[in-house]
C-alpha positions as CSV (number, residue, x, y, z in Angstrom):
1,M,156.2,53.4,182.6
2,M,152.7,54.7,183.0
3,K,154.0,58.3,182.9
4,R,156.0,57.6,179.8
5,A,152.9,56.2,178.0
6,L,150.8,59.2,178.9
7,L,153.6,61.5,177.7
8,V,153.7,59.8,174.3
9,A,150.0,59.8,173.9
10,A,150.0,63.6,174.7
11,L,152.6,64.3,172.1
12,V,150.9,62.4,169.5
13,A,147.7,64.1,170.2
14,C,149.4,67.5,170.1
15,G,151.0,66.7,166.8
16,S,147.9,65.4,165.0
17,P,145.9,67.9,162.9
18,P,142.3,68.6,164.1
19,P,139.7,66.7,162.3
20,A,138.2,68.3,159.1
21,K,134.9,70.1,159.6
22,P,132.1,69.5,157.2
23,A,131.8,72.1,154.5
24,P,128.7,74.4,155.1
25,H,125.8,74.0,152.5
26,V,126.0,77.0,150.1
27,T,123.0,77.8,147.9
28,P,124.1,79.0,144.5
29,S,123.2,82.7,143.8
30,A,120.5,83.5,141.2
31,T,123.2,85.2,139.0
32,A,125.2,82.0,138.9
33,M,122.2,80.0,137.6
34,P,121.9,79.6,133.9
35,T,118.9,81.5,132.7
36,A,116.4,79.8,130.3
37,S,116.4,82.8,128.0
38,A,120.2,82.7,127.4
39,A,120.9,82.3,123.7
40,P,122.6,79.1,122.8
41,S,126.3,79.2,121.7
42,A,127.1,79.3,118.0
43,S,128.2,75.8,118.0
44,V,124.8,74.5,119.1
45,A,122.5,73.9,116.3
46,I,118.9,74.3,117.1
47,D,117.7,72.4,113.8
48,P,120.7,71.1,111.9
49,H,118.5,70.3,108.9
50,F,116.5,73.6,108.9
51,R,118.4,75.0,105.9
52,E,118.9,71.8,103.9
53,H,115.5,71.8,102.2
54,E,112.9,74.3,101.0
55,P,109.7,74.6,103.0
56,P,106.7,72.8,101.3
57,L,104.3,75.1,99.4
58,A,100.9,75.5,100.6
59,A,97.9,73.9,99.0
60,E,96.8,75.8,96.0
61,S,93.5,77.8,96.3
62,A,91.1,78.4,93.5
63,F,91.0,82.0,92.3
64,E,89.0,83.5,89.4
65,M,89.8,87.0,88.2
66,P,86.7,89.1,88.3
67,R,85.2,90.1,84.9
68,L,85.3,93.9,84.1
69,K,82.4,95.6,82.6
70,V,83.5,98.7,80.6
71,S,81.2,101.5,79.8
72,H,81.4,105.2,78.9
73,L,79.4,108.1,80.2
74,A,78.2,110.9,77.8
75,N,81.1,113.2,78.8
76,G,83.5,110.5,77.7
77,M,84.4,109.1,81.3
78,R,85.2,105.5,81.2
79,L,83.7,103.2,83.9
80,L,85.1,99.9,84.9
81,A,82.9,97.7,87.1
82,A,83.6,94.2,88.6
83,N,81.5,92.0,90.9
84,T,83.8,90.3,93.3
85,G,81.1,89.4,95.9
86,G,81.6,89.7,99.6
87,G,78.9,92.1,100.3
88,M,81.0,95.3,99.9
89,F,80.9,98.0,97.5
90,A,84.2,99.8,96.5
91,M,84.3,102.9,94.1
92,R,87.4,104.8,92.8
93,I,87.3,107.8,90.7
94,V,90.6,108.5,89.0
95,F,91.7,111.7,87.2
96,E,95.0,112.7,85.6
97,G,97.6,113.7,88.0
98,P,99.7,116.8,88.2
99,A,102.4,115.1,86.0
100,A,100.1,115.3,83.0
101,F,100.0,119.1,83.4
102,P,103.6,120.5,83.3
103,S,102.4,124.0,83.8
104,E,100.5,123.2,87.0
105,R,101.9,123.0,90.5
106,P,101.1,119.6,92.3
107,P,100.0,121.2,95.5
108,V,97.2,123.0,93.6
109,S,95.9,119.7,92.4
110,K,96.1,118.2,95.8
111,L,94.2,121.2,97.4
112,M,91.5,121.0,94.9
113,I,91.0,117.3,95.5
114,K,91.0,117.5,99.3
115,A,88.6,120.4,99.2
116,L,85.8,118.5,97.2
117,F,83.8,117.4,100.1
118,G,83.4,121.0,101.4
119,G,80.1,121.1,99.7
120,T,78.2,121.5,96.3
121,P,75.6,124.2,95.4
122,T,72.8,121.8,96.4
123,R,74.4,120.0,99.5
124,D,76.7,121.5,102.1
125,A,79.4,119.5,103.8
126,H,77.1,118.3,106.7
127,E,74.7,116.9,104.3
128,L,77.2,115.1,102.3
129,R,78.7,113.5,105.4
130,R,75.2,112.6,106.8
131,V,74.5,110.7,103.6
132,L,77.8,108.8,103.7
133,E,78.0,108.1,107.3
134,K,74.3,106.9,107.5
135,R,75.3,104.0,105.2
136,F,78.6,103.4,107.0
137,A,80.7,104.6,104.0
138,S,84.3,105.5,104.3
139,W,86.0,107.9,101.8
140,G,89.2,109.5,101.1
141,T,91.3,111.4,98.5
142,Y,94.9,110.7,97.2
143,T,97.3,112.5,95.0
144,L,100.0,110.8,93.1
145,P,102.1,112.3,90.3
146,D,100.1,110.3,87.6
147,A,96.7,110.3,89.3
148,D,94.3,112.1,91.6
149,M,91.9,109.6,93.2
150,I,88.7,109.6,95.2
151,E,87.7,106.5,96.9
152,M,84.7,105.1,98.8
153,T,83.9,101.7,100.3
154,M,80.6,100.7,102.0
155,P,78.2,97.9,102.4
156,D,76.5,97.1,99.1
157,D,72.9,97.1,100.3
158,D,72.2,100.9,99.7
159,V,74.8,102.4,97.4
160,R,72.7,104.7,95.0
161,P,72.7,107.6,97.4
162,C,76.3,107.5,98.0
163,I,77.0,107.3,94.3
164,D,75.0,110.3,93.8
165,V,76.9,112.3,96.4
166,M,80.1,111.3,94.7
167,A,78.8,112.3,91.3
168,D,77.6,115.7,92.7
169,V,81.0,116.4,94.5
170,V,82.9,115.6,91.2
171,Q,80.7,117.5,88.7
172,H,79.7,120.5,91.0
173,P,82.3,121.3,93.4
174,N,81.6,124.5,95.4
175,F,85.0,124.9,96.9
176,D,83.8,126.3,100.0
177,Q,86.2,129.1,101.3
178,L,86.2,127.7,104.8
179,T,87.1,124.3,103.4
180,V,89.6,125.5,101.0
181,G,91.4,127.7,103.9
182,F,91.6,124.8,106.1
183,E,93.0,122.4,103.6
184,L,95.4,125.2,102.5
185,L,96.6,125.6,106.1
186,Q,97.1,121.9,106.4
187,L,99.0,121.9,103.1
188,V,101.3,124.7,104.4
189,E,102.0,122.7,107.4
190,Q,102.8,119.6,105.5
191,G,105.1,121.5,103.2
192,Q,107.0,122.9,106.1
193,T,107.4,119.4,107.6
194,A,108.6,118.1,104.2
195,R,111.2,120.8,104.1
196,E,112.5,120.0,107.4
197,S,112.3,116.1,107.4
198,P,115.3,114.3,106.3
199,S,113.4,111.5,104.6
200,G,111.4,114.1,102.6
201,V,114.5,115.9,101.5
202,A,116.2,112.6,100.5
203,R,113.1,111.5,98.5
204,D,113.0,114.8,96.5
205,V,116.8,114.7,96.0
206,L,116.5,111.1,94.7
207,M,113.6,111.9,92.4
208,R,115.5,114.9,90.9
209,A,118.6,112.6,90.4
210,L,116.5,109.9,88.7
211,Y,114.4,112.2,86.4
212,G,116.1,115.7,86.3
213,D,115.0,118.9,87.7
214,A,112.5,119.7,84.8
215,H,110.6,116.4,85.1
216,A,107.1,116.5,86.6
217,Y,108.1,113.6,89.0
218,A,110.8,115.8,90.6
219,R,108.1,118.3,91.9
220,S,107.2,117.6,95.5
221,R,103.5,117.1,96.0
222,D,103.9,118.3,99.7
223,V,105.6,121.8,99.0
224,L,103.3,124.7,98.3
225,D,105.3,126.4,95.7
226,G,106.0,123.2,93.8
227,S,109.6,123.8,93.6
228,P,112.3,121.2,94.8
229,N,113.6,121.5,98.3
């Protein structure tokens, strides 16, 4: 009887499945973790009311247009002056641009304007720059189809010497050969770049399409011979 009981117990033990082992603890990998920078799905609205109402306008600020003082020089040049405050002085001299002279080529006008600060009969280029830089003035020249411009900005505490320099440059240009040669070389390089630049070519093609080949606006200011690309 005892042997039979032991045999039954052995058979039961052999036929039972082994006890399940606890699953090992697995740390999720970094790739499986959702990142904070992940963009939300299209179904998640960050702000459902964002587009329902226009944003409020900012508070109105008082602004008063400066009053222009108009005067004329003996040579007929018109002067416009305005006091806007702020401790800065700004000056712009505007001439008619190459579009006003159909027989002139735009690069010629651009070359003349850029060569103005090469010196005058009474001041060389170094003296001109010393006067302007001593008073922390900045200056530049710009050429547009309708206007050639010379600009200067500086603190308004000592402007008279800088105005005298600008007047001397405009009325008595010396067109120093070294300065003209340097600016001419720059203009040639710019013209070559304009011929090879897709954006420059596209601009010239658009201007010709809008205004016609014979119009002054169709002449590129960056190509030396003045002809379209």
